MIKOL-859106 format. One record per residue (C-alpha): residue number from 1; residue in one letter; x, y, z. Coordinates in nm, 2 decimals. Layout:
# residues N
@k=NUM&r=A&px=X&py=Y&pz=Z
...
//
This chain:
# residues 332
@k=1&r=M&px=-0.46&py=7.12&pz=1.01
@k=2&r=E&px=-0.42&py=7.44&pz=0.81
@k=3&r=M&px=-0.07&py=7.58&pz=0.84
@k=4&r=R&px=-0.02&py=7.97&pz=0.82
@k=5&r=D&px=0.28&py=8.18&pz=0.74
@k=6&r=F&px=0.41&py=8.30&pz=1.08
@k=7&r=G&px=0.51&py=8.67&pz=0.96
@k=8&r=R&px=0.83&py=8.70&pz=0.80
@k=9&r=T&px=0.99&py=8.43&pz=1.00
@k=10&r=G&px=0.97&py=8.15&pz=0.76
@k=11&r=L&px=0.80&py=7.93&pz=1.03
@k=12&r=K&px=0.47&py=7.77&pz=0.91
@k=13&r=V&px=0.26&py=7.74&pz=1.22
@k=14&r=S&px=-0.07&py=7.54&pz=1.28
@k=15&r=V&px=-0.38&py=7.77&pz=1.30
@k=16&r=L&px=-0.46&py=7.59&pz=1.64
@k=17&r=G&px=-0.16&py=7.58&pz=1.87
@k=18&r=F&px=-0.13&py=7.41&pz=2.20
@k=19&r=G&px=-0.18&py=7.63&pz=2.49
@k=20&r=C&px=-0.01&py=7.53&pz=2.82
@k=21&r=G&px=-0.15&py=7.81&pz=3.03
@k=22&r=A&px=-0.29&py=7.81&pz=3.38
@k=23&r=V&px=-0.64&py=7.92&pz=3.30
@k=24&r=G&px=-0.76&py=7.60&pz=3.16
@k=25&r=G&px=-0.53&py=7.43&pz=3.38
@k=26&r=L&px=-0.46&py=7.10&pz=3.19
@k=27&r=M&px=-0.08&py=7.14&pz=3.17
@k=28&r=V&px=-0.04&py=7.28&pz=3.52
@k=29&r=R&px=-0.30&py=7.07&pz=3.74
@k=30&r=G&px=-0.38&py=6.78&pz=3.51
@k=31&r=S&px=-0.27&py=6.43&pz=3.52
@k=32&r=A&px=0.05&py=6.33&pz=3.33
@k=33&r=A&px=-0.17&py=6.07&pz=3.14
@k=34&r=D&px=-0.41&py=6.33&pz=3.03
@k=35&r=Q&px=-0.13&py=6.60&pz=2.93
@k=36&r=E&px=0.06&py=6.34&pz=2.71
@k=37&r=Q&px=-0.29&py=6.21&pz=2.57
@k=38&r=A&px=-0.36&py=6.56&pz=2.45
@k=39&r=I&px=-0.04&py=6.66&pz=2.32
@k=40&r=S&px=-0.02&py=6.32&pz=2.13
@k=41&r=K&px=-0.35&py=6.41&pz=1.98
@k=42&r=A&px=-0.23&py=6.74&pz=1.90
@k=43&r=L&px=0.08&py=6.62&pz=1.69
@k=44&r=D&px=-0.14&py=6.36&pz=1.53
@k=45&r=A&px=-0.37&py=6.66&pz=1.41
@k=46&r=G&px=-0.08&py=6.84&pz=1.29
@k=47&r=I&px=-0.06&py=7.10&pz=1.55
@k=48&r=N&px=0.30&py=7.21&pz=1.57
@k=49&r=Y&px=0.30&py=7.52&pz=1.80
@k=50&r=F&px=0.33&py=7.49&pz=2.18
@k=51&r=D&px=0.30&py=7.77&pz=2.41
@k=52&r=T&px=0.40&py=7.80&pz=2.77
@k=53&r=A&px=0.57&py=8.04&pz=3.05
@k=54&r=V&px=0.73&py=8.02&pz=3.37
@k=55&r=Q&px=0.44&py=8.20&pz=3.52
@k=56&r=Y&px=0.20&py=7.90&pz=3.44
@k=57&r=G&px=0.21&py=7.70&pz=3.78
@k=58&r=D&px=0.54&py=7.85&pz=3.87
@k=59&r=G&px=0.74&py=7.64&pz=3.62
@k=60&r=L&px=0.50&py=7.34&pz=3.64
@k=61&r=S&px=0.36&py=7.40&pz=3.27
@k=62&r=E&px=0.71&py=7.40&pz=3.12
@k=63&r=T&px=0.82&py=7.10&pz=3.34
@k=64&r=H&px=0.53&py=6.90&pz=3.22
@k=65&r=L&px=0.53&py=7.01&pz=2.86
@k=66&r=G&px=0.91&py=6.93&pz=2.85
@k=67&r=R&px=0.85&py=6.58&pz=2.99
@k=68&r=A&px=0.57&py=6.51&pz=2.74
@k=69&r=L&px=0.76&py=6.64&pz=2.44
@k=70&r=G&px=1.06&py=6.43&pz=2.57
@k=71&r=K&px=0.86&py=6.13&pz=2.56
@k=72&r=L&px=0.69&py=6.17&pz=2.25
@k=73&r=K&px=0.99&py=6.32&pz=2.05
@k=74&r=P&px=0.80&py=6.51&pz=1.79
@k=75&r=A&px=1.03&py=6.62&pz=1.46
@k=76&r=H&px=0.90&py=6.95&pz=1.40
@k=77&r=A&px=0.75&py=7.12&pz=1.74
@k=78&r=I&px=0.79&py=7.48&pz=1.77
@k=79&r=V&px=0.80&py=7.58&pz=2.12
@k=80&r=G&px=0.75&py=7.93&pz=2.29
@k=81&r=T&px=0.81&py=8.05&pz=2.63
@k=82&r=K&px=0.81&py=8.38&pz=2.82
@k=83&r=V&px=0.99&py=8.59&pz=3.08
@k=84&r=R&px=0.81&py=8.86&pz=3.31
@k=85&r=I&px=1.08&py=9.08&pz=3.47
@k=86&r=P&px=0.96&py=9.15&pz=3.82
@k=87&r=S&px=0.96&py=9.54&pz=3.89
@k=88&r=D&px=1.25&py=9.50&pz=4.15
@k=89&r=A&px=1.47&py=9.35&pz=3.89
@k=90&r=F&px=1.43&py=9.64&pz=3.66
@k=91&r=G&px=1.79&py=9.75&pz=3.72
@k=92&r=R&px=1.89&py=9.42&pz=3.61
@k=93&r=I&px=1.69&py=9.34&pz=3.30
@k=94&r=A&px=1.97&py=9.14&pz=3.11
@k=95&r=A&px=2.05&py=8.93&pz=3.39
@k=96&r=E&px=1.70&py=8.86&pz=3.51
@k=97&r=A&px=1.60&py=8.76&pz=3.15
@k=98&r=T&px=1.89&py=8.54&pz=3.08
@k=99&r=Q&px=1.85&py=8.36&pz=3.43
@k=100&r=S&px=1.48&py=8.29&pz=3.36
@k=101&r=L&px=1.54&py=8.16&pz=3.01
@k=102&r=D&px=1.81&py=7.94&pz=3.14
@k=103&r=A&px=1.58&py=7.79&pz=3.40
@k=104&r=S&px=1.31&py=7.76&pz=3.14
@k=105&r=L&px=1.54&py=7.55&pz=2.94
@k=106&r=V&px=1.63&py=7.31&pz=3.21
@k=107&r=R&px=1.25&py=7.27&pz=3.29
@k=108&r=L&px=1.17&py=7.21&pz=2.92
@k=109&r=G&px=1.47&py=6.98&pz=2.87
@k=110&r=M&px=1.58&py=7.17&pz=2.57
@k=111&r=D&px=1.90&py=7.36&pz=2.44
@k=112&r=H&px=1.68&py=7.64&pz=2.29
@k=113&r=V&px=1.30&py=7.76&pz=2.23
@k=114&r=D&px=1.19&py=7.88&pz=1.92
@k=115&r=I&px=1.01&py=8.21&pz=2.03
@k=116&r=F&px=1.08&py=8.39&pz=2.37
@k=117&r=H&px=0.82&py=8.64&pz=2.46
@k=118&r=L&px=0.83&py=8.91&pz=2.70
@k=119&r=H&px=0.55&py=8.87&pz=2.94
@k=120&r=N&px=0.52&py=9.22&pz=3.09
@k=121&r=P&px=0.27&py=9.50&pz=3.00
@k=122&r=I&px=0.43&py=9.77&pz=2.79
@k=123&r=S&px=0.35&py=10.13&pz=2.85
@k=124&r=M&px=0.49&py=10.45&pz=2.71
@k=125&r=A&px=0.65&py=10.56&pz=3.03
@k=126&r=G&px=0.67&py=10.26&pz=3.24
@k=127&r=G&px=0.57&py=10.21&pz=3.61
@k=128&r=G&px=0.43&py=9.93&pz=3.81
@k=129&r=E&px=0.52&py=9.59&pz=3.67
@k=130&r=S&px=0.49&py=9.77&pz=3.29
@k=131&r=L&px=0.82&py=9.84&pz=3.10
@k=132&r=S&px=0.83&py=10.14&pz=2.91
@k=133&r=V&px=0.89&py=10.15&pz=2.55
@k=134&r=Q&px=1.25&py=10.27&pz=2.59
@k=135&r=Q&px=1.31&py=9.99&pz=2.83
@k=136&r=V&px=1.18&py=9.72&pz=2.57
@k=137&r=L&px=1.38&py=9.86&pz=2.27
@k=138&r=E&px=1.72&py=9.95&pz=2.47
@k=139&r=E&px=1.73&py=9.67&pz=2.71
@k=140&r=I&px=1.50&py=9.39&pz=2.64
@k=141&r=A&px=1.54&py=9.36&pz=2.26
@k=142&r=P&px=1.94&py=9.37&pz=2.29
@k=143&r=T&px=1.93&py=9.10&pz=2.55
@k=144&r=F&px=1.69&py=8.89&pz=2.33
@k=145&r=E&px=1.91&py=8.93&pz=2.05
@k=146&r=A&px=2.21&py=8.84&pz=2.26
@k=147&r=L&px=2.02&py=8.52&pz=2.35
@k=148&r=R&px=1.95&py=8.44&pz=1.97
@k=149&r=A&px=2.32&py=8.50&pz=1.90
@k=150&r=A&px=2.41&py=8.23&pz=2.19
@k=151&r=G&px=2.18&py=8.00&pz=2.02
@k=152&r=K&px=1.91&py=7.98&pz=2.30
@k=153&r=I&px=1.63&py=8.12&pz=2.12
@k=154&r=R&px=1.53&py=8.17&pz=1.75
@k=155&r=F&px=1.29&py=8.45&pz=1.74
@k=156&r=L&px=1.20&py=8.78&pz=1.97
@k=157&r=G&px=0.86&py=8.82&pz=2.08
@k=158&r=I&px=0.63&py=9.03&pz=2.30
@k=159&r=T&px=0.29&py=8.97&pz=2.46
@k=160&r=A&px=0.10&py=9.27&pz=2.35
@k=161&r=V&px=-0.07&py=9.39&pz=2.64
@k=162&r=G&px=-0.04&py=9.74&pz=2.80
@k=163&r=E&px=-0.10&py=10.07&pz=2.61
@k=164&r=T&px=-0.19&py=10.10&pz=2.26
@k=165&r=E&px=0.03&py=10.36&pz=2.17
@k=166&r=A&px=0.33&py=10.17&pz=2.34
@k=167&r=L&px=0.24&py=9.85&pz=2.16
@k=168&r=H&px=0.21&py=10.02&pz=1.82
@k=169&r=A&px=0.57&py=10.17&pz=1.87
@k=170&r=V&px=0.73&py=9.85&pz=1.99
@k=171&r=L&px=0.58&py=9.67&pz=1.67
@k=172&r=D&px=0.68&py=9.96&pz=1.45
@k=173&r=S&px=1.06&py=9.94&pz=1.58
@k=174&r=N&px=1.11&py=9.61&pz=1.36
@k=175&r=R&px=1.29&py=9.45&pz=1.66
@k=176&r=F&px=1.04&py=9.18&pz=1.72
@k=177&r=Q&px=0.92&py=8.89&pz=1.52
@k=178&r=S&px=0.62&py=8.75&pz=1.72
@k=179&r=A&px=0.32&py=8.91&pz=1.93
@k=180&r=Q&px=0.05&py=8.76&pz=2.13
@k=181&r=V&px=-0.25&py=8.95&pz=2.06
@k=182&r=S&px=-0.57&py=8.95&pz=2.24
@k=183&r=Y&px=-0.86&py=8.90&pz=1.99
@k=184&r=N&px=-1.21&py=8.77&pz=2.04
@k=185&r=M&px=-1.57&py=8.85&pz=1.99
@k=186&r=L&px=-1.59&py=9.09&pz=2.28
@k=187&r=N&px=-1.29&py=9.29&pz=2.17
@k=188&r=P&px=-1.20&py=9.27&pz=1.78
@k=189&r=S&px=-1.02&py=9.62&pz=1.77
@k=190&r=A&px=-0.67&py=9.45&pz=1.67
@k=191&r=A&px=-0.86&py=9.40&pz=1.34
@k=192&r=Q&px=-1.12&py=9.69&pz=1.31
@k=193&r=K&px=-1.20&py=10.04&pz=1.42
@k=194&r=L&px=-1.43&py=10.02&pz=1.75
@k=195&r=P&px=-1.74&py=10.23&pz=1.73
@k=196&r=A&px=-1.73&py=10.54&pz=1.97
@k=197&r=G&px=-1.84&py=10.44&pz=2.32
@k=198&r=Y&px=-1.76&py=10.05&pz=2.26
@k=199&r=P&px=-1.66&py=9.92&pz=2.63
@k=200&r=A&px=-1.33&py=9.77&pz=2.57
@k=201&r=Q&px=-0.95&py=9.89&pz=2.52
@k=202&r=D&px=-0.90&py=10.02&pz=2.16
@k=203&r=Y&px=-0.59&py=9.83&pz=2.02
@k=204&r=G&px=-0.60&py=10.05&pz=1.72
@k=205&r=R&px=-0.60&py=9.79&pz=1.44
@k=206&r=L&px=-0.30&py=9.64&pz=1.58
@k=207&r=F&px=-0.29&py=9.38&pz=1.30
@k=208&r=D&px=-0.20&py=9.66&pz=1.06
@k=209&r=H&px=0.12&py=9.71&pz=1.24
@k=210&r=T&px=0.20&py=9.33&pz=1.28
@k=211&r=V&px=0.15&py=9.30&pz=0.89
@k=212&r=A&px=0.35&py=9.60&pz=0.81
@k=213&r=A&px=0.64&py=9.49&pz=1.04
@k=214&r=G&px=0.62&py=9.12&pz=0.93
@k=215&r=V&px=0.55&py=9.02&pz=1.28
@k=216&r=G&px=0.36&py=8.66&pz=1.34
@k=217&r=V&px=0.06&py=8.67&pz=1.55
@k=218&r=V&px=-0.04&py=8.43&pz=1.82
@k=219&r=G&px=-0.40&py=8.49&pz=1.93
@k=220&r=I&px=-0.47&py=8.48&pz=2.29
@k=221&r=R&px=-0.78&py=8.53&pz=2.51
@k=222&r=V&px=-0.98&py=8.38&pz=2.23
@k=223&r=L&px=-1.24&py=8.26&pz=2.47
@k=224&r=A&px=-1.19&py=8.58&pz=2.70
@k=225&r=G&px=-1.06&py=8.36&pz=3.00
@k=226&r=G&px=-1.36&py=8.13&pz=2.97
@k=227&r=A&px=-1.63&py=8.39&pz=2.95
@k=228&r=L&px=-1.70&py=8.32&pz=2.57
@k=229&r=T&px=-1.81&py=7.97&pz=2.66
@k=230&r=G&px=-2.12&py=8.16&pz=2.77
@k=231&r=T&px=-2.14&py=7.97&pz=3.11
@k=232&r=A&px=-2.02&py=8.06&pz=3.45
@k=233&r=E&px=-1.93&py=7.67&pz=3.50
@k=234&r=R&px=-1.56&py=7.60&pz=3.54
@k=235&r=H&px=-1.39&py=7.28&pz=3.54
@k=236&r=P&px=-1.24&py=7.18&pz=3.91
@k=237&r=I&px=-0.90&py=7.20&pz=3.76
@k=238&r=A&px=-0.93&py=7.55&pz=3.58
@k=239&r=S&px=-0.82&py=7.85&pz=3.75
@k=240&r=P&px=-1.08&py=8.11&pz=3.91
@k=241&r=P&px=-1.23&py=8.36&pz=3.66
@k=242&r=P&px=-0.90&py=8.55&pz=3.56
@k=243&r=P&px=-0.90&py=8.93&pz=3.52
@k=244&r=P&px=-0.99&py=9.04&pz=3.17
@k=245&r=I&px=-0.75&py=9.16&pz=2.92
@k=246&r=G&px=-0.87&py=9.43&pz=2.69
@k=247&r=S&px=-1.25&py=9.37&pz=2.73
@k=248&r=A&px=-1.44&py=9.45&pz=3.05
@k=249&r=L&px=-1.31&py=9.56&pz=3.36
@k=250&r=D&px=-1.43&py=9.25&pz=3.56
@k=251&r=Y&px=-1.50&py=8.89&pz=3.41
@k=252&r=G&px=-1.86&py=8.90&pz=3.51
@k=253&r=T&px=-1.95&py=9.18&pz=3.26
@k=254&r=D&px=-1.76&py=8.99&pz=3.01
@k=255&r=L&px=-1.96&py=8.68&pz=3.08
@k=256&r=Q&px=-2.30&py=8.87&pz=3.06
@k=257&r=R&px=-2.21&py=9.03&pz=2.71
@k=258&r=A&px=-2.10&py=8.68&pz=2.60
@k=259&r=Q&px=-2.41&py=8.54&pz=2.67
@k=260&r=R&px=-2.60&py=8.82&pz=2.44
@k=261&r=L&px=-2.39&py=8.67&pz=2.16
@k=262&r=M&px=-2.59&py=8.32&pz=2.19
@k=263&r=P&px=-2.81&py=8.41&pz=1.89
@k=264&r=L&px=-2.49&py=8.28&pz=1.70
@k=265&r=V&px=-2.59&py=7.94&pz=1.83
@k=266&r=T&px=-2.97&py=7.97&pz=1.81
@k=267&r=E&px=-2.97&py=8.09&pz=1.47
@k=268&r=G&px=-2.73&py=7.81&pz=1.34
@k=269&r=F&px=-2.41&py=8.00&pz=1.28
@k=270&r=A&px=-2.21&py=7.76&pz=1.52
@k=271&r=G&px=-2.28&py=7.46&pz=1.73
@k=272&r=S&px=-2.18&py=7.63&pz=2.04
@k=273&r=L&px=-2.05&py=7.99&pz=2.16
@k=274&r=A&px=-1.71&py=7.85&pz=2.22
@k=275&r=E&px=-1.71&py=7.70&pz=1.87
@k=276&r=A&px=-1.81&py=8.05&pz=1.75
@k=277&r=S&px=-1.54&py=8.22&pz=1.95
@k=278&r=T&px=-1.27&py=7.98&pz=1.81
@k=279&r=R&px=-1.39&py=8.01&pz=1.44
@k=280&r=F&px=-1.40&py=8.41&pz=1.49
@k=281&r=A&px=-1.04&py=8.41&pz=1.60
@k=282&r=I&px=-0.91&py=8.23&pz=1.28
@k=283&r=S&px=-1.12&py=8.42&pz=1.06
@k=284&r=H&px=-0.86&py=8.73&pz=1.02
@k=285&r=P&px=-0.58&py=8.65&pz=0.76
@k=286&r=A&px=-0.34&py=8.83&pz=0.99
@k=287&r=M&px=-0.37&py=8.56&pz=1.28
@k=288&r=G&px=-0.13&py=8.28&pz=1.27
@k=289&r=S&px=-0.17&py=8.04&pz=1.57
@k=290&r=I&px=-0.45&py=8.06&pz=1.83
@k=291&r=L&px=-0.44&py=7.93&pz=2.19
@k=292&r=V&px=-0.76&py=7.81&pz=2.34
@k=293&r=G&px=-0.73&py=7.70&pz=2.71
@k=294&r=M&px=-0.85&py=7.36&pz=2.82
@k=295&r=A&px=-0.91&py=7.15&pz=3.14
@k=296&r=T&px=-0.94&py=6.82&pz=2.98
@k=297&r=V&px=-0.88&py=6.60&pz=2.66
@k=298&r=A&px=-1.24&py=6.66&pz=2.56
@k=299&r=E&px=-1.20&py=7.03&pz=2.58
@k=300&r=F&px=-0.89&py=6.99&pz=2.35
@k=301&r=D&px=-1.12&py=6.79&pz=2.11
@k=302&r=A&px=-1.36&py=7.04&pz=2.11
@k=303&r=G&px=-1.14&py=7.33&pz=2.01
@k=304&r=L&px=-0.99&py=7.09&pz=1.73
@k=305&r=A&px=-1.32&py=7.02&pz=1.61
@k=306&r=A&px=-1.42&py=7.40&pz=1.60
@k=307&r=V&px=-1.11&py=7.48&pz=1.40
@k=308&r=R&px=-1.17&py=7.20&pz=1.15
@k=309&r=K&px=-1.49&py=7.37&pz=1.07
@k=310&r=G&px=-1.30&py=7.67&pz=0.95
@k=311&r=P&px=-1.34&py=8.05&pz=0.98
@k=312&r=L&px=-1.69&py=8.19&pz=1.04
@k=313&r=S&px=-1.88&py=8.26&pz=0.74
@k=314&r=A&px=-1.94&py=8.63&pz=0.63
@k=315&r=A&px=-2.31&py=8.61&pz=0.74
@k=316&r=A&px=-2.18&py=8.50&pz=1.08
@k=317&r=L&px=-1.92&py=8.78&pz=1.12
@k=318&r=A&px=-2.19&py=9.03&pz=1.01
@k=319&r=R&px=-2.39&py=8.89&pz=1.29
@k=320&r=V&px=-2.12&py=8.92&pz=1.55
@k=321&r=A&px=-2.08&py=9.28&pz=1.44
@k=322&r=E&px=-2.44&py=9.34&pz=1.47
@k=323&r=L&px=-2.49&py=9.17&pz=1.82
@k=324&r=S&px=-2.18&py=9.35&pz=1.96
@k=325&r=A&px=-2.28&py=9.68&pz=1.84
@k=326&r=G&px=-2.55&py=9.66&pz=2.15
@k=327&r=F&px=-2.27&py=9.70&pz=2.39
@k=328&r=V&px=-2.18&py=10.06&pz=2.28
@k=329&r=G&px=-2.26&py=10.31&pz=2.53
@k=330&r=E&px=-2.24&py=10.07&pz=2.82
@k=331&r=G&px=-1.98&py=10.11&pz=3.10
@k=332&r=R&px=-1.66&py=9.91&pz=3.07
//
């Protein structure tokens, strides 16, 4: 398994991480036997980053991950979890974040986690369920730093969703060491300038900011919630199609555009669209560890096999750019 430097943290993370989210559903709704088998396979393959959150199954993901890791007892697992502050708790951010982490640690059966990510969207002025840049820098960051001083977390992180200008401001502050970044073939704007009229949020070359700040990157939405498999079929334990992040405004449009990328398969660049999507995500050097949703052990095996083939070739990446240029001018 390829290991990559995770920003300036000193951590080395496996290029394929183990996502415990609710979209694929394995770590929320799968059987204990399948969960443990997949995690055991991951550890044997050299995967060392495990990503969960209290929101995944209302704590079930953390509980199941903690049970499996407690049984398998890996020596070098890196675990990240998250906190989402509800808007009715914005007046008590420090207490809410601390209580959430303490409950997560109980479910995980751990005395600390390696990375603690803010799960709220971030905007310039705040509003709704988003936190403002000021709230993140003046309340979230000091709270996370206090939790680090208490030995409960090692590194501070954000989930980079929300307004592009706000995300840049938070990353440029040098207060955080990890960022979860949406990056896929439907929206590559974390890495490159989008052409005018491209139907996606423009993240404004977010990777330039993570690199400058020494922030490690966890790649999320690699398969765009499942759309980049190219099929509408979903496993029975998977979630319903989730709202897109940064790409189209509805999942159906993402799926339709994904299907227009199928020449990557028919022309021999990859064995499947999911494989192409996975290998696309690891092709950028700013990427640390990617997360690929899974419902079954077989889906984990497929993701592992894709990563083992390495990044897409230069010719394949050029073909991605050529195909996605056809989206320009379409409604988001």
